[in-house]
C-alpha positions in Angstrom: 35.1 47.8 3.2 38.3 48.7 1.4 41.6 49.8 3.0 42.0 53.5 2.4 45.7 53.2 1.8 48.3 50.6 1.3 50.0 51.0 4.7 51.1 47.5 5.7 50.5 45.8 2.4 54.2 45.1 1.7 54.8 43.8 5.3 51.7 41.6 4.9 53.0 40.2 1.6 56.4 39.4 3.1 54.7 37.6 6.0 52.6 35.5 3.6 55.7 34.6 1.6 57.7 33.6 4.6 55.0 31.8 6.6 52.6 30.5 4.1 55.3 29.7 1.5 53.2 31.5 -1.3 55.1 33.7 -3.7 52.9 36.8 -4.0 55.1 37.9 -7.0 53.5 35.0 -8.9 50.2 36.7 -8.8 48.9 40.0 -10.0 48.7 42.5 -7.2 45.0 43.2 -7.7 44.3 39.5 -7.3 46.2 39.3 -4.0 44.3 42.4 -2.8 40.9 41.0 -3.7 41.6 37.7 -1.9 42.9 39.6 1.1 39.9 41.9 1.1 37.6 38.8 1.3 39.5 37.5 4.4 39.5 41.0 5.9 35.7 41.1 5.6 35.5 37.7 7.3 37.8 38.7 10.2 36.4 42.2 10.7 39.7 43.9 10.0 39.8 47.1 7.9 43.5 47.7 7.2 46.4 45.5 6.0 48.3 46.0 9.3 45.2 45.0 11.3 44.9 41.8 9.3 48.6 41.1 9.7 48.2 41.4 13.4 45.2 39.0 13.2 47.2 36.5 11.2 50.0 36.6 13.8 47.5 36.0 16.6 45.3 33.4 14.9 47.3 30.4 13.6 44.2 28.7 12.0 43.8 31.8 9.7 47.0 30.7 8.0 45.4 27.7 6.4 42.2 29.6 5.6 44.1 32.3 3.8 46.3 29.8 1.9 43.1 28.2 0.6 41.6 31.6 -0.3 44.6 32.5 -2.4 44.4 29.3 -4.3 40.5 29.0 -4.3 40.2 28.9 -8.2 41.2 25.2 -8.4 38.1 23.6 -10.0 37.2 21.2 -12.8 34.2 20.1 -14.9 31.9 17.7 -13.1 33.9 17.9 -9.8 32.5 15.1 -7.5 30.8 13.1 -10.3 28.3 11.5 -7.8 26.7 14.9 -7.2 26.2 15.6 -10.9 24.8 12.1 -11.4 22.1 12.8 -8.8 21.4 16.2 -10.4 21.1 14.5 -13.8 19.0 11.5 -12.7 16.9 12.9 -9.9 17.0 16.6 -9.1 16.5 18.1 -12.6 13.8 15.5 -13.5 12.0 16.2 -10.2 12.0 19.9 -11.0 10.7 19.5 -14.5 7.8 17.5 -13.2 6.2 20.6 -11.9 7.3 23.2 -14.5 8.6 23.6 -18.0 11.4 26.0 -17.2 13.8 26.0 -14.2 16.0 28.8 -12.7 19.4 27.9 -11.1 21.9 30.0 -9.3 25.6 28.8 -9.3 27.1 31.0 -6.5 30.8 31.4 -6.3 31.3 30.0 -9.9 35.0 30.8 -10.1 36.3 30.1 -13.7 33.1 28.6 -14.9 33.5 24.8 -14.9 30.6 24.3 -12.5 27.9 26.3 -14.3 29.0 24.8 -17.7 28.7 21.3 -16.1 25.2 22.1 -15.1 24.5 23.7 -18.5 25.7 20.4 -20.2 23.1 18.4 -18.3 20.4 21.0 -18.9 21.2 21.2 -22.6 21.1 17.4 -23.1 17.7 17.3 -21.4 16.4 20.2 -23.5 17.6 18.3 -26.7 15.6 15.3 -25.6 12.5 17.4 -24.8 12.0 20.6 -26.8 9.2 21.8 -24.4 11.6 22.5 -21.5 14.2 25.2 -20.9 16.3 26.7 -18.1 18.4 29.6 -17.0 21.6 29.6 -14.9 22.8 32.6 -13.0 26.6 32.3 -12.3 28.2 34.7 -10.0 31.6 35.4 -8.3 33.1 38.3 -6.4 36.3 38.1 -8.5 35.7 39.7 -11.9 39.0 38.4 -13.3 37.9 34.7 -12.9 34.4 35.8 -14.0 35.8 37.1 -17.3 37.6 33.8 -17.9 34.3 32.0 -17.2 32.5 34.3 -19.7 35.1 33.6 -22.3 34.7 29.9 -21.8 38.1 28.8 -23.1 39.8 25.9 -21.4 43.0 23.9 -21.8 43.0 20.3 -23.0 44.1 19.2 -19.5 41.0 20.7 -17.9 38.8 18.6 -20.1 39.9 15.4 -18.5 36.5 14.3 -17.0 34.6 15.0 -20.2 33.6 12.2 -22.6 34.4 12.5 -26.3 30.7 13.0 -26.9 30.5 15.9 -24.5 33.6 17.6 -26.0 32.3 17.2 -29.5 28.7 18.4 -28.6 29.6 21.3 -26.4 33.1 22.6 -27.3 35.0 23.8 -30.3 38.7 23.0 -30.5 40.7 26.1 -31.3 43.9 26.4 -33.4 46.1 26.7 -30.3 44.8 23.4 -28.9 42.4 25.0 -26.3 38.6 24.4 -26.3 35.9 27.0 -26.3 32.4 26.5 -25.0 29.8 26.5 -27.9 27.2 29.4 -28.0 24.3 27.0 -27.3 25.8 26.3 -23.9 26.9 29.9 -23.2 23.3 31.1 -23.9 22.0 29.2 -20.9 24.2 31.1 -18.5 24.3 34.8 -17.3 27.6 35.6 -15.6 27.4 38.5 -13.1 29.7 39.9 -10.3 28.2 39.3 -6.9 29.3 39.4 -3.3 27.8 36.6 -1.3 28.3 38.7 1.9 25.9 41.4 0.6 22.9 39.6 2.0 21.1 40.0 -1.4 20.4 37.1 -3.7 21.2 37.5 -7.4 17.5 36.7 -8.0 14.4 35.2 -6.4 12.0 32.3 -7.2 15.0 30.1 -7.9 14.5 26.3 -8.3 18.1 25.3 -7.3 21.1 27.0 -5.8 24.5 25.4 -6.1 27.2 26.8 -3.8 29.9 24.3 -3.4 33.3 24.5 -1.7 32.8 28.2 -0.9 31.4 28.4 2.6 34.4 26.5 4.0 36.2 29.9 4.1 33.3 31.7 6.0 32.7 32.1 9.8 29.8 30.2 11.3 27.7 33.4 11.5 28.4 34.1 7.8 27.5 30.5 6.8 24.2 30.9 8.6 23.4 34.3 7.1 24.2 32.9 3.6 21.9 29.9 4.2 19.1 32.3 5.1 19.7 34.3 2.0 19.5 31.1 -0.1 16.3 30.1 1.8 14.6 33.4 0.8 15.7 33.1 -2.8 14.5 29.5 -3.3 10.9 28.6 -4.2 9.2 26.2 -1.8 10.7 22.8 -2.3 13.7 24.3 -4.1 17.1 22.6 -3.9 20.3 23.7 -2.1 23.5 21.9 -3.1 26.6 22.3 -0.9 30.1 20.9 -1.1 30.8 17.6 0.4 32.8 18.9 3.3 30.3 21.7 4.1 27.4 21.6 6.5 24.3 23.5 7.6 24.7 25.2 11.0 22.2 24.5 13.8 20.6 27.8 13.5 19.5 27.1 9.9 19.3 23.3 9.5 15.6 23.4 10.3 15.0 25.5 7.1 16.0 22.6 4.9 15.2 18.9 4.5 18.0 16.5 3.6 17.6 14.9 0.2 21.0 13.2 0.2 23.1 13.8 3.3 26.3 12.2 1.8 26.2 14.4 -1.4 25.0 17.4 0.7 21.8 18.1 -1.2 18.9 19.7 0.6 15.4 21.0 -0.1 13.8 24.1 1.2 11.0 23.3 3.7 7.6 24.1 2.2 
């Protein structure tokens, strides 16, 4: 679904600036349109003026749109407790039954999450040469996906990384930024993908990480996405959600809680 013409786009931008206090001029127009299109899909509106009418009539949509327009706020090892569990329990459990694992990082934004997973995987591979892994990282926004592929980050964004991690996995560039080393990039395949398509990026996956993404979806969309993930996972495969996210009643029976606090589940066998 794409608006056939720009009727109402200017009025919608003015409304956003006046009511959400977000200066659209600070962003590229294509970026704003991509974010609006995502919310229009979710609200079943097909034109800018229709979505503007929806915004005016549904006050809660203000906060959802605000978050959607600033969704790219992320960091390496966000919620460290989750990554500690993945490092100490989830990956070791997966490698007990196989020598290679396949992971989907859905809604990967600018790449910090898949690279965090890749760091854990790379360290395990260095300790055991017989194991390997592949990470599929996807996002609907091809602009942020390009940044993820490039793998270049500011010094500020490296805050949660240890000196050992920075030295092992990154190269410091002349301008003071840091670039992900090839051995880490080789573990990840970045691809554009719309989570609302109903089609998984691949099948027979051992783990799917989709964190802090479904908070912008309707209940029906969350359930449909959980069903998509269910079909994509191998029996006993893991589904990792964001800490504030939850499984709807329609789909909670498809998964077994592994850690309810950290929102890690397993597909029922």
